PyMOL Python script that loads the backbone (N, CA, C, O; Angstrom):
from pymol import cmd

cmd.read_pdbstr("""\
ATOM      1  N   UNK A   1     -41.624  95.588 -26.640  1.00  0.00           N
ATOM      2  CA  UNK A   1     -42.293  96.375 -25.646  1.00  0.00           C
ATOM      3  C   UNK A   1     -42.170  97.841 -26.040  1.00  0.00           C
ATOM      4  O   UNK A   1     -41.089  98.301 -26.409  1.00  0.00           O
ATOM      5  N   UNK A   2     -43.245  98.552 -25.964  1.00  0.00           N
ATOM      6  CA  UNK A   2     -43.230  99.953 -26.344  1.00  0.00           C
ATOM      7  C   UNK A   2     -42.709 100.820 -25.204  1.00  0.00           C
ATOM      8  O   UNK A   2     -43.024 100.600 -24.034  1.00  0.00           O
ATOM      9  N   UNK A   3     -41.902 101.816 -25.579  1.00  0.00           N
ATOM     10  CA  UNK A   3     -41.404 102.768 -24.594  1.00  0.00           C
ATOM     11  C   UNK A   3     -41.278 104.138 -25.252  1.00  0.00           C
ATOM     12  O   UNK A   3     -41.332 104.257 -26.477  1.00  0.00           O
ATOM     13  N   UNK A   4     -41.113 105.153 -24.440  1.00  0.00           N
ATOM     14  CA  UNK A   4     -41.011 106.525 -24.930  1.00  0.00           C
ATOM     15  C   UNK A   4     -39.695 106.707 -25.685  1.00  0.00           C
ATOM     16  O   UNK A   4     -38.645 106.267 -25.217  1.00  0.00           O
ATOM     17  N   UNK A   5     -39.750 107.352 -26.850  1.00  0.00           N
ATOM     18  CA  UNK A   5     -38.547 107.653 -27.625  1.00  0.00           C
ATOM     19  C   UNK A   5     -37.875 108.867 -27.000  1.00  0.00           C
ATOM     20  O   UNK A   5     -38.256 110.004 -27.279  1.00  0.00           O
ATOM     21  N   UNK A   6     -36.873 108.630 -26.153  1.00  0.00           N
ATOM     22  CA  UNK A   6     -36.225 109.700 -25.400  1.00  0.00           C
ATOM     23  C   UNK A   6     -35.390 110.620 -26.280  1.00  0.00           C
ATOM     24  O   UNK A   6     -35.263 111.806 -25.973  1.00  0.00           O
ATOM     25  N   UNK A   7     -34.818 110.110 -27.363  1.00  0.00           N
ATOM     26  CA  UNK A   7     -33.981 110.929 -28.230  1.00  0.00           C
ATOM     27  C   UNK A   7     -34.822 112.005 -28.918  1.00  0.00           C
ATOM     28  O   UNK A   7     -34.466 113.183 -28.909  1.00  0.00           O
ATOM     29  N   UNK A   8     -35.937 111.590 -29.513  1.00  0.00           N
ATOM     30  CA  UNK A   8     -36.811 112.560 -30.182  1.00  0.00           C
ATOM     31  C   UNK A   8     -37.393 113.550 -29.180  1.00  0.00           C
ATOM     32  O   UNK A   8     -37.492 114.742 -29.472  1.00  0.00           O
ATOM     33  N   UNK A   9     -37.773 113.073 -28.019  1.00  0.00           N
ATOM     34  CA  UNK A   9     -38.317 113.964 -26.988  1.00  0.00           C
ATOM     35  C   UNK A   9     -37.268 114.986 -26.556  1.00  0.00           C
ATOM     36  O   UNK A   9     -37.584 116.167 -26.413  1.00  0.00           O
ATOM     37  N   UNK A  10     -36.020 114.549 -26.346  1.00  0.00           N
ATOM     38  CA  UNK A  10     -34.967 115.458 -25.894  1.00  0.00           C
ATOM     39  C   UNK A  10     -34.645 116.507 -26.951  1.00  0.00           C
ATOM     40  O   UNK A  10     -34.357 117.654 -26.611  1.00  0.00           O
ATOM     41  N   UNK A  11     -34.691 116.127 -28.249  1.00  0.00           N
ATOM     42  CA  UNK A  11     -34.388 117.095 -29.307  1.00  0.00           C
ATOM     43  C   UNK A  11     -35.502 118.113 -29.496  1.00  0.00           C
ATOM     44  O   UNK A  11     -35.241 119.217 -29.974  1.00  0.00           O
ATOM     45  N   UNK A  12     -36.724 117.780 -29.138  1.00  0.00           N
ATOM     46  CA  UNK A  12     -37.860 118.667 -29.409  1.00  0.00           C
ATOM     47  C   UNK A  12     -38.519 119.217 -28.142  1.00  0.00           C
ATOM     48  O   UNK A  12     -39.599 119.801 -28.230  1.00  0.00           O
ATOM     49  N   UNK A  13     -37.915 119.051 -26.984  1.00  0.00           N
ATOM     50  CA  UNK A  13     -38.582 119.482 -25.750  1.00  0.00           C
ATOM     51  C   UNK A  13     -38.697 121.002 -25.635  1.00  0.00           C
ATOM     52  O   UNK A  13     -39.570 121.498 -24.922  1.00  0.00           O
ATOM     53  N   UNK A  14     -37.826 121.750 -26.328  1.00  0.00           N
ATOM     54  CA  UNK A  14     -37.901 123.210 -26.276  1.00  0.00           C
ATOM     55  C   UNK A  14     -38.682 123.788 -27.446  1.00  0.00           C
ATOM     56  O   UNK A  14     -38.660 125.000 -27.656  1.00  0.00           O
ATOM     57  N   UNK A  15     -39.356 122.967 -28.196  1.00  0.00           N
ATOM     58  CA  UNK A  15     -40.150 123.398 -29.333  1.00  0.00           C
ATOM     59  C   UNK A  15     -41.312 124.265 -28.844  1.00  0.00           C
ATOM     60  O   UNK A  15     -41.927 123.954 -27.824  1.00  0.00           O
ATOM     61  N   UNK A  16     -41.614 125.340 -29.557  1.00  0.00           N
ATOM     62  CA  UNK A  16     -42.695 126.235 -29.147  1.00  0.00           C
ATOM     63  C   UNK A  16     -44.051 125.537 -29.171  1.00  0.00           C
ATOM     64  O   UNK A  16     -44.930 125.882 -28.381  1.00  0.00           O
ATOM     65  N   UNK A  17     -44.236 124.579 -30.044  1.00  0.00           N
ATOM     66  CA  UNK A  17     -45.508 123.874 -30.150  1.00  0.00           C
ATOM     67  C   UNK A  17     -45.576 122.691 -29.180  1.00  0.00           C
ATOM     68  O   UNK A  17     -46.598 122.010 -29.096  1.00  0.00           O
ATOM     69  N   UNK A  18     -44.510 122.457 -28.466  1.00  0.00           N
ATOM     70  CA  UNK A  18     -44.486 121.339 -27.528  1.00  0.00           C
ATOM     71  C   UNK A  18     -43.628 120.215 -28.055  1.00  0.00           C
ATOM     72  O   UNK A  18     -43.365 120.144 -29.256  1.00  0.00           O
ATOM     73  N   UNK A  19     -43.191 119.345 -27.185  1.00  0.00           N
ATOM     74  CA  UNK A  19     -42.309 118.261 -27.631  1.00  0.00           C
ATOM     75  C   UNK A  19     -43.062 117.196 -28.418  1.00  0.00           C
ATOM     76  O   UNK A  19     -44.272 117.024 -28.273  1.00  0.00           O
ATOM     77  N   UNK A  20     -42.315 116.490 -29.252  1.00  0.00           N
ATOM     78  CA  UNK A  20     -42.878 115.360 -29.988  1.00  0.00           C
ATOM     79  C   UNK A  20     -42.725 114.131 -29.113  1.00  0.00           C
ATOM     80  O   UNK A  20     -41.616 113.745 -28.742  1.00  0.00           O
ATOM     81  N   UNK A  21     -43.844 113.531 -28.796  1.00  0.00           N
ATOM     82  CA  UNK A  21     -43.841 112.338 -27.959  1.00  0.00           C
ATOM     83  C   UNK A  21     -44.326 111.179 -28.812  1.00  0.00           C
ATOM     84  O   UNK A  21     -45.442 111.189 -29.330  1.00  0.00           O
ATOM     85  N   UNK A  22     -43.463 110.179 -28.946  1.00  0.00           N
ATOM     86  CA  UNK A  22     -43.850 109.000 -29.704  1.00  0.00           C
ATOM     87  C   UNK A  22     -43.317 107.759 -29.009  1.00  0.00           C
ATOM     88  O   UNK A  22     -42.312 107.802 -28.299  1.00  0.00           O
ATOM     89  N   UNK A  23     -44.006 106.669 -29.227  1.00  0.00           N
ATOM     90  CA  UNK A  23     -43.615 105.404 -28.633  1.00  0.00           C
ATOM     91  C   UNK A  23     -42.880 104.579 -29.682  1.00  0.00           C
ATOM     92  O   UNK A  23     -43.277 104.556 -30.847  1.00  0.00           O
ATOM     93  N   UNK A  24     -41.809 103.901 -29.271  1.00  0.00           N
ATOM     94  CA  UNK A  24     -41.046 103.045 -30.172  1.00  0.00           C
ATOM     95  C   UNK A  24     -40.935 101.655 -29.560  1.00  0.00           C
ATOM     96  O   UNK A  24     -41.029 101.481 -28.344  1.00  0.00           O
ATOM     97  N   UNK A  25     -40.735 100.676 -30.424  1.00  0.00           N
ATOM     98  CA  UNK A  25     -40.548  99.294 -29.976  1.00  0.00           C
ATOM     99  C   UNK A  25     -39.058  99.079 -29.748  1.00  0.00           C
ATOM    100  O   UNK A  25     -38.260  99.232 -30.673  1.00  0.00           O
ATOM    101  N   UNK A  26     -38.677  98.726 -28.521  1.00  0.00           N
ATOM    102  CA  UNK A  26     -37.257  98.568 -28.228  1.00  0.00           C
ATOM    103  C   UNK A  26     -36.708  97.226 -28.691  1.00  0.00           C
ATOM    104  O   UNK A  26     -35.500  97.002 -28.620  1.00  0.00           O
ATOM    105  N   UNK A  27     -37.558  96.339 -29.159  1.00  0.00           N
ATOM    106  CA  UNK A  27     -37.114  95.107 -29.767  1.00  0.00           C
ATOM    107  C   UNK A  27     -36.689  94.014 -28.813  1.00  0.00           C
ATOM    108  O   UNK A  27     -36.227  92.967 -29.266  1.00  0.00           O
ATOM    109  N   UNK A  28     -36.823  94.207 -27.524  1.00  0.00           N
ATOM    110  CA  UNK A  28     -36.450  93.161 -26.592  1.00  0.00           C
ATOM    111  C   UNK A  28     -37.515  92.069 -26.588  1.00  0.00           C
ATOM    112  O   UNK A  28     -38.704  92.372 -26.493  1.00  0.00           O
ATOM    113  N   UNK A  29     -37.115  90.825 -26.690  1.00  0.00           N
ATOM    114  CA  UNK A  29     -38.105  89.743 -26.642  1.00  0.00           C
ATOM    115  C   UNK A  29     -38.641  89.576 -25.224  1.00  0.00           C
ATOM    116  O   UNK A  29     -37.956  89.934 -24.266  1.00  0.00           O
ATOM    117  N   UNK A  30     -39.830  89.050 -25.073  1.00  0.00           N
ATOM    118  CA  UNK A  30     -40.370  88.830 -23.733  1.00  0.00           C
ATOM    119  C   UNK A  30     -39.541  87.799 -22.972  1.00  0.00           C
ATOM    120  O   UNK A  30     -38.879  86.955 -23.576  1.00  0.00           O
ATOM    121  N   UNK A  31     -39.582  87.875 -21.652  1.00  0.00           N
ATOM    122  CA  UNK A  31     -38.836  86.934 -20.812  1.00  0.00           C
ATOM    123  C   UNK A  31     -39.364  85.523 -21.021  1.00  0.00           C
ATOM    124  O   UNK A  31     -40.570  85.315 -21.154  1.00  0.00           O
ATOM    125  N   UNK A  32     -38.464  84.565 -21.050  1.00  0.00           N
ATOM    126  CA  UNK A  32     -38.842  83.169 -21.220  1.00  0.00           C
ATOM    127  C   UNK A  32     -37.860  82.306 -20.448  1.00  0.00           C
ATOM    128  O   UNK A  32     -36.694  82.665 -20.289  1.00  0.00           O
ATOM    129  N   UNK A  33     -38.333  81.181 -19.977  1.00  0.00           N
ATOM    130  CA  UNK A  33     -37.477  80.265 -19.244  1.00  0.00           C
ATOM    131  C   UNK A  33     -36.569  79.542 -20.234  1.00  0.00           C
ATOM    132  O   UNK A  33     -37.062  78.908 -21.167  1.00  0.00           O
ATOM    133  N   UNK A  34     -35.255  79.625 -20.048  1.00  0.00           N
ATOM    134  CA  UNK A  34     -34.356  78.969 -21.000  1.00  0.00           C
ATOM    135  C   UNK A  34     -34.278  77.459 -20.754  1.00  0.00           C
ATOM    136  O   UNK A  34     -33.528  77.002 -19.892  1.00  0.00           O
ATOM    137  N   UNK A  35     -35.040  76.712 -21.499  1.00  0.00           N
ATOM    138  CA  UNK A  35     -35.016  75.250 -21.390  1.00  0.00           C
ATOM    139  C   UNK A  35     -34.815  74.670 -22.777  1.00  0.00           C
ATOM    140  O   UNK A  35     -34.949  75.365 -23.784  1.00  0.00           O
ATOM    141  N   UNK A  36     -34.495  73.404 -22.812  1.00  0.00           N
ATOM    142  CA  UNK A  36     -34.309  72.714 -24.084  1.00  0.00           C
ATOM    143  C   UNK A  36     -35.563  71.960 -24.503  1.00  0.00           C
ATOM    144  O   UNK A  36     -35.500  71.079 -25.362  1.00  0.00           O
ATOM    145  N   UNK A  37     -36.689  72.294 -23.911  1.00  0.00           N
ATOM    146  CA  UNK A  37     -37.938  71.634 -24.243  1.00  0.00           C
ATOM    147  C   UNK A  37     -38.346  70.603 -23.220  1.00  0.00           C
ATOM    148  O   UNK A  37     -39.505  70.188 -23.199  1.00  0.00           O
ATOM    149  N   UNK A  38     -37.437  70.182 -22.379  1.00  0.00           N
ATOM    150  CA  UNK A  38     -37.741  69.198 -21.346  1.00  0.00           C
ATOM    151  C   UNK A  38     -38.035  69.909 -20.031  1.00  0.00           C
ATOM    152  O   UNK A  38     -37.379  70.893 -19.689  1.00  0.00           O
ATOM    153  N   UNK A  39     -39.014  69.411 -19.306  1.00  0.00           N
ATOM    154  CA  UNK A  39     -39.364  70.006 -18.025  1.00  0.00           C
ATOM    155  C   UNK A  39     -38.309  69.653 -16.982  1.00  0.00           C
ATOM    156  O   UNK A  39     -37.757  68.553 -16.997  1.00  0.00           O
ATOM    157  N   UNK A  40     -38.032  70.588 -16.081  1.00  0.00           N
ATOM    158  CA  UNK A  40     -37.066  70.329 -15.023  1.00  0.00           C
ATOM    159  C   UNK A  40     -37.733  69.556 -13.892  1.00  0.00           C
ATOM    160  O   UNK A  40     -38.959  69.500 -13.804  1.00  0.00           O
ATOM    161  N   UNK A  41     -36.919  68.965 -13.034  1.00  0.00           N
ATOM    162  CA  UNK A  41     -37.452  68.195 -11.911  1.00  0.00           C
ATOM    163  C   UNK A  41     -38.249  69.108 -10.977  1.00  0.00           C
ATOM    164  O   UNK A  41     -39.324  68.732 -10.512  1.00  0.00           O
ATOM    165  N   UNK A  42     -37.727  70.303 -10.704  1.00  0.00           N
ATOM    166  CA  UNK A  42     -38.451  71.250  -9.855  1.00  0.00           C
ATOM    167  C   UNK A  42     -39.773  71.677 -10.464  1.00  0.00           C
ATOM    168  O   UNK A  42     -40.764  71.848  -9.754  1.00  0.00           O
ATOM    169  N   UNK A  43     -39.792  71.853 -11.802  1.00  0.00           N
ATOM    170  CA  UNK A  43     -41.033  72.200 -12.476  1.00  0.00           C
ATOM    171  C   UNK A  43     -42.067  71.097 -12.365  1.00  0.00           C
ATOM    172  O   UNK A  43     -43.251  71.361 -12.154  1.00  0.00           O
ATOM    173  N   UNK A  44     -41.615  69.855 -12.509  1.00  0.00           N
ATOM    174  CA  UNK A  44     -42.536  68.721 -12.385  1.00  0.00           C
ATOM    175  C   UNK A  44     -43.094  68.613 -10.969  1.00  0.00           C
ATOM    176  O   UNK A  44     -44.278  68.338 -10.779  1.00  0.00           O
ATOM    177  N   UNK A  45     -42.227  68.834  -9.976  1.00  0.00           N
ATOM    178  CA  UNK A  45     -42.697  68.794  -8.585  1.00  0.00           C
ATOM    179  C   UNK A  45     -43.686  69.923  -8.328  1.00  0.00           C
ATOM    180  O   UNK A  45     -44.700  69.722  -7.660  1.00  0.00           O
ATOM    181  N   UNK A  46     -43.397  71.103  -8.853  1.00  0.00           N
ATOM    182  CA  UNK A  46     -44.309  72.239  -8.691  1.00  0.00           C
ATOM    183  C   UNK A  46     -45.667  71.981  -9.319  1.00  0.00           C
ATOM    184  O   UNK A  46     -46.701  72.280  -8.722  1.00  0.00           O
ATOM    185  N   UNK A  47     -45.661  71.422 -10.531  1.00  0.00           N
ATOM    186  CA  UNK A  47     -46.929  71.095 -11.178  1.00  0.00           C
ATOM    187  C   UNK A  47     -47.695  70.033 -10.390  1.00  0.00           C
ATOM    188  O   UNK A  47     -48.918  70.111 -10.271  1.00  0.00           O
ATOM    189  N   UNK A  48     -46.991  69.056  -9.858  1.00  0.00           N
ATOM    190  CA  UNK A  48     -47.654  68.011  -9.069  1.00  0.00           C
ATOM    191  C   UNK A  48     -48.312  68.600  -7.823  1.00  0.00           C
ATOM    192  O   UNK A  48     -49.438  68.242  -7.480  1.00  0.00           O
ATOM    193  N   UNK A  49     -47.607  69.499  -7.154  1.00  0.00           N
ATOM    194  CA  UNK A  49     -48.177  70.145  -5.961  1.00  0.00           C
ATOM    195  C   UNK A  49     -49.372  71.007  -6.337  1.00  0.00           C
ATOM    196  O   UNK A  49     -50.398  70.980  -5.658  1.00  0.00           O
ATOM    197  N   UNK A  50     -49.244  71.770  -7.413  1.00  0.00           N
ATOM    198  CA  UNK A  50     -50.338  72.651  -7.828  1.00  0.00           C
ATOM    199  C   UNK A  50     -51.575  71.860  -8.226  1.00  0.00           C
ATOM    200  O   UNK A  50     -52.689  72.210  -7.835  1.00  0.00           O
ATOM    201  N   UNK A  51     -51.388  70.796  -9.001  1.00  0.00           N
ATOM    202  CA  UNK A  51     -52.538  69.987  -9.404  1.00  0.00           C
ATOM    203  C   UNK A  51     -53.160  69.263  -8.211  1.00  0.00           C
ATOM    204  O   UNK A  51     -54.378  69.099  -8.156  1.00  0.00           O
ATOM    205  N   UNK A  52     -52.333  68.828  -7.252  1.00  0.00           N
ATOM    206  CA  UNK A  52     -52.870  68.191  -6.047  1.00  0.00           C
ATOM    207  C   UNK A  52     -53.719  69.166  -5.242  1.00  0.00           C
ATOM    208  O   UNK A  52     -54.805  68.821  -4.776  1.00  0.00           O
ATOM    209  N   UNK A  53     -53.213  70.390  -5.083  1.00  0.00           N
ATOM    210  CA  UNK A  53     -53.995  71.399  -4.360  1.00  0.00           C
ATOM    211  C   UNK A  53     -55.298  71.721  -5.081  1.00  0.00           C
ATOM    212  O   UNK A  53     -56.349  71.828  -4.449  1.00  0.00           O
ATOM    213  N   UNK A  54     -55.233  71.876  -6.397  1.00  0.00           N
ATOM    214  CA  UNK A  54     -56.442  72.181  -7.166  1.00  0.00           C
ATOM    215  C   UNK A  54     -57.453  71.039  -7.053  1.00  0.00           C
ATOM    216  O   UNK A  54     -58.644  71.280  -6.857  1.00  0.00           O
ATOM    217  N   UNK A  55     -56.983  69.812  -7.175  1.00  0.00           N
ATOM    218  CA  UNK A  55     -57.872  68.663  -7.043  1.00  0.00           C
ATOM    219  C   UNK A  55     -58.473  68.609  -5.642  1.00  0.00           C
ATOM    220  O   UNK A  55     -59.658  68.314  -5.491  1.00  0.00           O
ATOM    221  N   UNK A  56     -57.674  68.889  -4.623  1.00  0.00           N
ATOM    222  CA  UNK A  56     -58.166  68.880  -3.247  1.00  0.00           C
ATOM    223  C   UNK A  56     -59.233  69.931  -3.004  1.00  0.00           C
ATOM    224  O   UNK A  56     -60.226  69.661  -2.328  1.00  0.00           O
ATOM    225  N   UNK A  57     -59.041  71.124  -3.545  1.00  0.00           N
ATOM    226  CA  UNK A  57     -60.034  72.195  -3.375  1.00  0.00           C
ATOM    227  C   UNK A  57     -61.336  71.830  -4.072  1.00  0.00           C
ATOM    228  O   UNK A  57     -62.417  72.016  -3.513  1.00  0.00           O
ATOM    229  N   UNK A  58     -61.238  71.308  -5.297  1.00  0.00           N
ATOM    230  CA  UNK A  58     -62.445  70.908  -6.021  1.00  0.00           C
ATOM    231  C   UNK A  58     -63.163  69.790  -5.283  1.00  0.00           C
ATOM    232  O   UNK A  58     -64.386  69.821  -5.147  1.00  0.00           O
ATOM    233  N   UNK A  59     -62.409  68.798  -4.803  1.00  0.00           N
ATOM    234  CA  UNK A  59     -63.017  67.687  -4.063  1.00  0.00           C
ATOM    235  C   UNK A  59     -63.673  68.191  -2.776  1.00  0.00           C
ATOM    236  O   UNK A  59     -64.748  67.725  -2.399  1.00  0.00           O
ATOM    237  N   UNK A  60     -63.032  69.129  -2.114  1.00  0.00           N
ATOM    238  CA  UNK A  60     -63.598  69.689  -0.885  1.00  0.00           C
ATOM    239  C   UNK A  60     -64.943  70.367  -1.170  1.00  0.00           C
ATOM    240  O   UNK A  60     -65.924  70.142  -0.461  1.00  0.00           O
ATOM    241  N   UNK A  61     -64.974  71.193  -2.210  1.00  0.00           N
ATOM    242  CA  UNK A  61     -66.227  71.899  -2.519  1.00  0.00           C
ATOM    243  C   UNK A  61     -67.323  70.937  -2.982  1.00  0.00           C
ATOM    244  O   UNK A  61     -68.501  71.165  -2.707  1.00  0.00           O
ATOM    245  N   UNK A  62     -66.951  69.882  -3.672  1.00  0.00           N
ATOM    246  CA  UNK A  62     -67.952  68.912  -4.113  1.00  0.00           C
ATOM    247  C   UNK A  62     -68.484  68.107  -2.936  1.00  0.00           C
ATOM    248  O   UNK A  62     -69.692  67.889  -2.835  1.00  0.00           O
ATOM    249  N   UNK A  63     -67.610  67.666  -2.053  1.00  0.00           N
ATOM    250  CA  UNK A  63     -68.015  66.787  -0.970  1.00  0.00           C
ATOM    251  C   UNK A  63     -68.548  67.535   0.262  1.00  0.00           C
ATOM    252  O   UNK A  63     -69.445  67.038   0.942  1.00  0.00           O
ATOM    253  N   UNK A  64     -68.011  68.705   0.546  1.00  0.00           N
ATOM    254  CA  UNK A  64     -68.370  69.400   1.796  1.00  0.00           C
ATOM    255  C   UNK A  64     -69.500  70.409   1.594  1.00  0.00           C
ATOM    256  O   UNK A  64     -70.219  70.726   2.541  1.00  0.00           O
ATOM    257  N   UNK A  65     -69.655  70.892   0.425  1.00  0.00           N
ATOM    258  CA  UNK A  65     -70.671  71.946   0.230  1.00  0.00           C
ATOM    259  C   UNK A  65     -71.888  71.394  -0.441  1.00  0.00           C
ATOM    260  O   UNK A  65     -72.845  72.130  -0.687  1.00  0.00           O
TER     261      UNK A  65
END
""", "prot")
cmd.dss("prot")
cmd.show_as("cartoon", "prot")
cmd.util.cbc("prot")
cmd.orient("prot")
């Protein structure tokens, strides 16, 4: 993720030509769910509820509209 390089900015903020502003990569990996590759029981229940709702909405629009 890119962020402002605070060290370079702090060293050059009093520069007559203006501070040097640059973006650096902080190297942090994106957030991820720590699993061993297997879905959890709560995840499976959540997917079942979500797919049921999606199927219900599609069926409603097909049959009622």
